[in-house]
TORMARPA-998411 format. One record per residue (C-alpha): x, z, y. Coordinates in steps of 0.2 Angstrom, whole numbers, plus 5000, padded with zeros to 4 digits. Example, Ala and Ser with C-alpha at 12.3 -4.5 7.8 and 13.67 -1.06 7.14 Angstrom:
TORMARPA-998411
506250394978 506850364995 
END
This chain:
TORMARPA-998411
503646855870 504946715866 504846675849 506246715838 507246585828 507846595810 509546595816 509346745827 508746835811 509946795802 511446835816 510647005815 510947015797 512746985798 513047125811 512347255799 513747365791 512447435778 511847255769 513547205763 512747115750 511447055758 512746955771 513746905754 512446815748 512246725764 513746695767 513846625749 512546515754 513346435770 515046385762 513946305750 513346205765 514746175771 515746115754 514245985752 513945935771 512245995770 511346035788 510846235787 509046195789 507446305784 507246195770 509146205763 509046405765 507346405754 508046265741 509846365739 509046535739 507746485726 508946405715 509846605715 508146695711 508346685693 509946795695 509246975692 510747055700 510646975717 508546995716 508447125731 509547035743 508946835737 507146895738 507746995755 508346835764 506746715757 505646825766 506746795780 506746625777 505046575771 503946585787 505146425794 504746325779 503846175781 502046225773 502046065760 503646135752 502946295751 501346205742 502246125729 503346275725 502046385724 501946405705 503846425702 504146545717 502446665709 503146645692 504846705699 504046855710 502646905698 503747015688 504547105702 502647125708 501947195693 503347335690 502747485697 504447565696 505247425708 506147475721 505147485736 506047375749 506347245734 504247265732 504047235752 505047075753 504247015739 502647035747 503146965762 503746815754 501946795745 501346815762 502146665768 501746565752 499746605753 499646545772 500246385767 498946335754 497446255759 495646255753 496046165736 497046285730 495846435736 494546355724 495446375708 495146525699 496046695697 496346625676 497446505682 499046535691 498646505709 498146595726 496746715720 497846785706 499246805717 498046915730 497546995715 499347055714 499347095733 497547195731 498447325718 499947345729 498747405744 498347545733 500347585728 500647775731 502147735744 501747735763 502747595766 502547475754 500447525756 500447465774 501447305769 500247275757 498747285769 499647205786 499947045775 498147045767 497347045784 498546915791 498146785776 496146845781 496146825798 497146645794 495946545780 496046395777 495046245789 493446245780 491446245786 491346445779 491546575792 492446675779 494246655771 493846595753 494746745746 493646865758 492246875744 493546925730 494447045741 492847145745 492247155728 494047215722 494147345737 492247395731 492547435715 494147535718 493247635732 491747665720 493147725707 493847835719 492147915725 491647945706 493048015703 493248145716 491448165714 491948225695 493348335699 492148435713 490848445701 492248535686 493048635700 491148715703 491448725723 490648665740 492248655746 492648465750 494648405746 495448265752 495848145740 497248035745 496547895731 495047895742 495647895756 496947735751 495147645746 494347665761 495947585771 495947455761 494047405764 494447455783 495847315783 494747175774 493447215786 494647195800 495347035794 493646945788 492746975803 491647105797 491347095779 490646965769 488946935771 488346955752 489447135752 488747195767 487347305759 488147375745 489547425754 488447535767 487747635753 489147675746 490047725763 488547835768 488547915750 490347955755 489848035771 488548115761 490148225755 490248345768 492048315770 492648285788 494048185784 493048075773 491848065786 492848005799 493747875790 492247805785 491647795802 493347705806 492747585794 491147565801 491847545817 493047405810 491547295804 490747295819 492147285830 492547115820 490747055822 491147075839 491446885844 490346745843 490646665826 490646825816 488846895826 487646795814 488046945802 487547085816 485447085812 485647095793 486747235797 485547335805 484247305795 485347365780 485847535789 483847555797 483447545776 484747665772 484347795784 484147985775 482748105775 482448185792 483248345783 484748285776 485948395789 487448335780 487148135780 485748125794 487248145810 488648015804 487147895800 486347905818 488447895824 488447745815 486647665821 487247715839 488747595836 487947455830 486647445845 488047455856 488947305847 487247215846 487047235867 488747155869 488447005859 486346995862 486047105878 484247035882 483447035862 484547215858 483447285876 481847205868 481947285851 482547445859 481047525858 480947585839 482747645836 482347745855 480747825846 481447835830 482847925837 482148045849 480948105831 482348195825 482648295842 481448435834 482348455819 482948635815 484748595814 485648575829 487048455823 485748345820 484748375837 486548345844 486848195836 485348135839 485448165860 487048065861 486247935853 484747915863 485947925879 487147785870 485547685868 485347685888 487047685894 487447545882 485847445880 485147425895 485847255903 486147235921 484847115925 483347225919 484047335935 484447175948 482647075942 481747145930 480347035920 478547085916 479247125899 480647225905 479547325913 478447355898 479947405888 480447545904 478747595902 478747635882 480547725885 480047825899 478247885889 479647915872 480648035886 479148125894 478448185876 480148265875 479748385888 478148445878 478248615868 478448515853 480148475858 480648635868 482048685855 482948545860 482548545879 484548575882 484848405873 483248325882 484148355900 485548265893 484448115888 483448125905 484948115915 485647965907 484047865909 484047925926 485847845927 485547695919 483747625927 484447705943 482947655958 482047575944 481647755942 480547755953 479047775950 479147775931 480047935929 479148015945 478148135933 479748195922 480548225939 479148355944 478948435927 480848455928 480948535944 479248645939 480148705926 481548745938 480648825949 480148955935 481149125936 481049165918 481848985916 483448985908 484148805910 484248825928 485748745928 485248575916 483848565926 484848565942 486048415933 484648315931 483648345947 485248275956 485348125944 483648095950 484148105967 485547995967 484447855957 482947855965 483347915982 482748105990 481148035998 480547985982 481048175974 480448275988 478748155986 478348255972 479348415975 479348445993 480348576001 478948686010 480048796023 479248746039 477748746034 477448806018 475648766008 474748896002 475148935983 476648805984 478348865980 479848845993 481148745987 482648815996 483948785980 483448605981 484548575998 486348595991 485848465977 485248335992 487248365997 487748355981 486948185976 486248085990 487047935994 486547745996 484647796004 483747756019 484347876032 482747876040 481847996029 483148126037 482748066054 480948126049 481048246036 482848346037 482948346056 481148426061 481348566049 483348586054 482548596074 481048716067 482348856058 483448836073 482048876085 481749036073 483449086076 483249056096 481949146095 482649316088 483649306105 485549386105 484749566097 485749596079 485449466065 484349546054 484249456035 482849326040 483849246054 485549246045 484549146031 483649016044 485448996050 486148976032 484648826030 485148736045 486948706039 486448666022 485248546031 486548466042 487848466027 486548326017 486848216033 488648126027 487548096010 486347996020 487747906028 488547856012 488147666012 486347706021 485147556017 484447546036 485847566046 485547436059 483647516060 483947686057 485547746068 484847706085 485447776101 484447936100 485047976085 486947936092 486448046107 485748196096 487248186086 488448196100 487348336108 487648426092 489548396094 489648466109 488548616107 488648686089 490348696084 490048766066 489048596061 490548466067 491248456052 489648406044 489148286059 491248206060 491248196040 489548096042 490147966054 491747946046 490747886030 489547786037 491147676043 492247696027 490747646016 490347516022 492247456025 492347466005 490947346002 491647226013 493747236008 492847185989 492647025980 491047045968 489647005972 488547045960 489347205954 488947285973 487247225971 487047305957 487747485962 487347495982 486047375984 487247315998 487947146001 489547086008 488947016022 487747176026 489147286026 490147176039 488547176051 488447336050 490347366055 490047246069 488347346074 489347526075 490847446081 489847356097 488347466099 489447656097 491147666092 491947656112 490547806116 490847916100 492747886103 492547966120 491448116113 492548136100 494148136112 493448296123 492748376105 494748376099 495148436115 494348586113 494648626096 495848716087 497448656080 496948706062 495148646063 495748446070 496048366054 494148306051 493948256070 495548176072 495248066054 493148026063 494347966079 495447856067 493747776059 493047726073 494647656081 494447536066 493047456072 492947456089 492847286099 494847236105 494447256123 493647416122 495047476114 496447426125 495247496140 495147676129 496947656128 497547636145 496247776151 497147896138 498947836146 498447876164 497748066157 499448086146 500548046164 499748156174 499948296159 501748246157 501848296176 500948466175 502148616172 502248676156 501848856155 500148816165 499748696154 500048806140 498948946146 497248866138 496248966129 494648986120 493349106123 494049216106 495749226117 496249086102 497748986110 497248786111 498648656113 498948586129 498248426136 500048316135 499948376113 498148326113 498248146121 499948116112 499148136095 497748016102 499047886107 499947916089 498347886080 497847736091 499447646090 499147566072 497747466081 498547406096 498747226099 500347176105 500447166124 499847346123 501647396115 502647386131 501647566138 501847636119 503647616119 503847676138 502747826132 504047866116 505747856128 505047986141 504448116130 505848096115 507048136131 506148286135 506848416127 505848556133 504248536123 504848516104 503148486096 502948346109 504448256104 504048276086 502348186090 503248056100 504548036083 502947996072 502447836081 503647746073 503247776057 501447736061 501847586068 502947516052 501347546041 500447396049 501047216052 500747186071 501747356072 503047316060 503347116070 503547226087 504647366079 505747196069 505647106089 506247286099 507347316085 509247326096 508147436110 507747566097 509347596090 510047606106 508947716114 508847846095 510747816096 510747896114 509348046112 510248126099 510948236108 508948276114 508548316100 507648476095 507948576079 505948566072 505948386077 507448326064 506248296051 505348186062 506948086071 507348066052 505747986049 505847876062 507547816057 506947766039 505447676043 506847586056 508147566044 507247426032 506647326051 508347276056 509347146056 510847076045 511747076061 511247236066 512247336051 513347426064 512047546066 512147596049 513847696053 513347736070 511847846065 512647896049 513548056054 511948136063 511248096044 512548166036 512448316046 510648336042 511148376025 511448556029 509548566040 508948756035 507048666035 506948586017 505948446023 507248386035 508748406021 507448306011 507148156023 509148156026 509448116008 508047976006 508947916022 510747936016 509847816000 508947676009 510647656020 511447636000 510047525997 510347406012 512047406013 512247365993 510947235997 511847156012 513347126001 514547006009 513847016025 515047076041 514847246050 515647226067 516247396071 516847366087 514947406092 515147586085 515047696099 516447806093 517547656087 518747566098 518147396105 519447296094 519047386078 519147256065 517447186055 517047266038 516047196023 514447286018 514547346001 514247525992 515847525994 516247516009 514647636012 515547756002 516947766013 516247786029 515247936023 517148006017 517647976034 516748136036 517948246026 519148236040 517748336053 518448476062 517248596056 516848666039 515148626042 515348426045 516448426027 515248516016 513948426024 514848266018 515248316004 513448346000 513048186004 514248085994 513548195980 511848115983 512447955984 513547955970 512047995960 510847865963 512247725963 513347785950 512847635938 513447515952 515147585956 516647525945 517747655936 519247645950 518047685964 517447835954 519147895947 519447905967 518247985973 518148115962 519948135966 519648155984 518248275983 519048375968 520348435980 519248515992 519048645976 520548725982 520048766000 519648946006 517948906014 516548946003 515348826012 516848666008 516748745989 514948785986 514648585990 516148545980 515348625967 513848535968 514748365966 515848445952 513948475943 513348305947 514948195941 514948305924 513148255921 513048075926 514948005926 515447925911 516348035897 517847945894 518147965915 517848155915 518648205899 520448165908 519848275923 519348415916 521348485911 521448505930 519748515936 519248675925 520648805930 520048765947 518348805945 518548945936 519649045948 517949045960 517049115943 517949285951 517049275967 515649375970 514549305985 513549165986 513049135968 514749065965 514949155946 513149085941 513548895950 515248915938 514348975924 513048835923 514448695926 515348765911 513848755901 513648585907 515448545900 515148635884 513348535881 514048375885 515948365878 515848505866 516648705866 518248645859 518848555876 518248655885 518948815877 520548715876 520848695895 519948845901 521348975904 521649125895 520849275907 519149155908 518849135888 517649285886 516449175899 516449055885 516249185872 514749235882 514149075881 514349025863 513649205859 512049185872 511749005864 511749065847 510749215852 509549085860 509348985845 508949125832 507449175845 506849015843 506948975826 505949165824 504649115837 504248945826 503449015814 502149125827 501449045842 503048985850 502448815850 501148845860 502448935872 503548795869 502448655876 501948775890 503648795896 503948615894 502648555903 503048685919 505048635918 504248455919 503548485937 504948615945 505948465953 505448345964 506748225958 507948195945 509448235958 508548395961 508748425944 510248375941 510948485955 509948645953 509448655938 510248775925 511348735913 509948705899 508348705903 507748715884 508648865880 508349015887 509849065898 509249175908 510049335900 511849265904 511549215920 510949385925 512549445917 513649355929 512649395944 512949575941 511149615938 510449685921 509649575911 507749595910 507249705894 505949565885 504649655871 502949585867 503449395865 503349275873 501649305881 502249455890 503449375901 502349255909 501549375919 501549595922 500349685912 499149805922 498249955914 496650065920 497050245924 495250305920 494650475918 493850535902 492050595910 492050455923 492450265922 493450175936 492450125950 492949935957 492149955974 493050105978 494250075992 495550185983 495350075965 497150035968 497650185965 496950205948 497850025944 499750055936 500849915928 501550035915 500650095902 499750275902 500250365889 498950525884 499650695883 499750755864 498850905855 500251025851 500551025834 501051145822 502851125814 503951175801 505051335803 506951285802 508251365791 510051355789 511051345773 510551535766 508651525770 508851615785 507551565799 508351475813 507351545830 507551485847 508951365843 509051165844 510251075832 511650955839 510650785837 509350875846 510350945860 511450765859 509850685863 509150785877 509750685890 508750645907 508750465909 508850355925 507150295929 506850135927 506350025943 504449985943 503549865952 502549905970 500749955961 501750055947 502850155960 501450185970 500350245955 501750355950 501950435968 500050475967 499650525949 501350575941 501650725931 502750805943 501650765958 500750935964 498950925966 497951015979 496651115970 495251265977 495651325994 497151215998 498151285986 499451165976 499651155956 500851075947 500551005930 501451135916 500851085900 502151045887 501950815883 503050745870 504350665879 504150745895 505450815904 504750995905 505951115891 505051265892 504651375879 503451505887 501951455899 501951525918 500351585921 500751615940 501151435944 499551365940 498951425958 500251425972 499851445989 500751306001 501451466010 502251565993 502851335990 503551346008 504451506005 505151475987 505651305992 506751396007 507551495996 507951355983 508951255997 509851416005 510051505987 511751515979 511051435962 510351275968 510251185950 509951325937 511351315924 510351215907 511151195890 511651045894 512351035910 513751165916 513551215934 512151205946 512351085962 512151225974 513751295968 513251455959 512951475941 511151445933 510251575927 508751505920 508651475903 508751285902 507951255918 508451125931 508351225947 506451285954 505551415945 505751415925 506551265924 505551155935 506251045947 506151095966 504651025979 504850835981 506650815969 506950685959 507550685939 509450745939 510450705924 511850835919 513650805921 514350745904 515850795894 516650625885 515350555883 514250685876 513250835884 513950985885 513251125878 512351265892 513751415897 512251505908 511751675903 510251625894 
END
């Protein structure tokens, strides 16, 4: 970062409008320079401003300018004028009510002055006017109540203490004074807080701002002075631990920060001499074992102290680790859970940070003794004495395995055995924690060591020894970097024994025992990838016999193919990862396999097994279903990367011969291959083409001739789209390798011609792959072949309207790539005579982004609406990408050209134009769009009346964007009068959403906003998609208004924001029997609507008229007005299904096949009967049919109720308030119906009662 000069800083001040007084002073000083012919140097500025410092009316601007000038003033001058400046600044610094800006500038001047002082000046006492007195004033400002003043003072103090004058002392001359003052302030504030707590007589801790400010001062001094002055460390630690004892979390965290800063300051070599004394003081200040408030923070401080010590002196710290480790481990028997957790975390920190690398790689005799002592302490933690802390102990033991790695063997074998025996006990509750520790033991010591003390006991279980099949998943998850020979000697025979028991069962129906044996076999082979992950004995254990066994399993055991393929792939990739790294020491520490060993392993696999494995994998791949081919192809890819070149060419030639034969077969015959289950297996041509594409990246240059012939032959065949897709994938894959990229550049012209000639042969499914091939070839074409871009451009443009989304995305990517190539080749000539559809004498064009846009605009004169629409879509994408690099004239012409198509009658064209307009509104300069709004808005509004294709919603989104950017007034001004209701709707929607948002802030709306923001952030794949397809204001809920524009009823929102995230589900449960979720009919008992329980009939007060007479059998007008059948709400699939099965109007089959209807009256129900019909409870099916026939053919299809006039059947209803059917019930299978209304209200009944 470049250093800012004095003149640059002064120029910034001159350009600031709100500092007129400061600018006036600066101009006055500079005019004086000109009058006296004085050069404007920092010294001249300093002298001139110093002379103005006596003027109180100009104090603030003068001190502000001095703050800027003083750092550039020569130090001898600052030392000479120190007394004068300090005398003038002292009144300002000592006034508590002085303005904050003036104090901040004074602090800056004081900082520069103090930095310039030498060691002699710092020896002056505080009684004299010298640096120490100035620091005293600065210390008082670090406790100021104003945050900005306090921060500026702290920053100045840190800068001063970090830059001491040259002297033999480690500390700054003023460090001891600053430490003493800070400790006095801290002590005073701590006593004040404790006294206030006593007076309140409460144990609730409060936050004292003054105490926090004092801690911040201590923290700043500790950071700046290399930890803390050595003589003051003891008293500081005691005081800080006393503050942490108060139980206030904020104070404890502030204390931790201070200690953290002290230790951070001691991490360098200079200040590390203080560290032993700090460790000694912290150990001496150990609290009582029962102090639940102070002990956890003390343990945390101790942990951090040893972490820093391990960074400075790793070997000495490790040798001294046994004592603190034993001491902290003793706290695990505490009754307080907080103490146990703190102790376990401290022990984990010791193990993770205090065991140096050298102890693992090459330990000395003394190191081994320390390890043994640590393990002895860890073993004691598994005794009954520490039973309450076993869960915490497991964390410590896991950390010990991770820290010691393979050195844990044999030290921790006894611990492993104890944990395994505890895990095998059925009543043990911590199985999950024990599994994690055992897994880390397997990873550290290897499976062989763990199984030696915890054998599986599966093949030949010993008497009294439990079987440990539960260890197989642990081996699968944690085995790695171990001896492969152990798998061959232990697990392969076990797998054979288990599989033999499966074979002995024969073809009979599988029993549970046989299924268990099969599961064990699968679990054993799932461990093989772990054994193949960087094995230590690859060249010895991975022999011909082992390879033949894997080959047989690949052919015969289909269920094991995935695990074997993973193992074969991992053994190559793990060694390749090591061979490609640089740091050898770290490699040995983490894997025990050096780069040289990894390279030898790869050479061994490549020369001995790669060709044979590839032949086997090719055969397996050809018989595998498409959905299961991925792992096999990945394994093939891994072995192609290590096979010797000669064998690779031989294999490639063989595949090419087979492919030539397969391509000559009749497609129908080739497609009839099926496996035993009748599932379709791809043809041989498809399989071999996959292999050719996979091999292409590894082939030498001499094989590319055959490769291109294969691609050209397959691409021109349009009778097999899948084969064509695979051929197009070859070009992008070759572009990923250096050799392939060079070959593509060499054959660039040939490939361009071939792609142009095969355009009419491409099938729709292969369109995306073809676009990918074009995109891979474009960066490789020379500048002399830029005519390829206009030649292929029309195909890319038309692909922007593809049905397949991925094909459209690929087309957009190619469009943008072409634009970047044209922009990069600015000024290069394009030979248009080589473009197929242009005449031979076509003039040359100059490459530029404007010329590229002109090429795309040529599509606007296309003969079809589809081509015009695609061209507008393409120009929209290009405009958004290059909007900042186009000049104003080009943008204006572009906008005017496309806007003309808004008057088109073709919906497809206008739909693309609306997308273009939306991008213009949100991305083009405001001044450009403001001049276009007068014509643009009326043309857009015409399409807001179109109901098809969501035109109304699209127009509304554009208008909303305009309102956001240009304001309501501007948009309303140009909007036609008949369309201004849309503007009013948008305004009301925004205001309503704002009110809802403000109301939600008081509740849990913040969480919803954050969650919604997270969803919105990942909704679009690119900025262009967000600009084109997002709604008007993603931060404001405009869904209601959008729904209104589309013509849909907005969903009713209830229950807060949480209900909108997903539908609610309710269980319909009988009172006497809970819902059985295992029942296949359980879905019928789940509803999306809340079930309502039937209300018990209640006594109501008799109604009277004005004369006091009772009113019987009548309802008031209000009730009659409200008694309306509402149209039922639309329900989701589950809710409608449940309503159809369990609705209140659905008949139920009773005893002896009788249908029963529910005729009980419910609050808010549809039944209006005043009397129960006893005879309707047990209706026969025949009776129901007869009644239904009578109803359908009778004179009064629907009874005239008191809300409706005439029934739908044509006659006057005779029922009392009925709706047709028997006693007002609906007929069988008849839905709800609404009676005719009269002028908005329901008419009274005219039927007979």
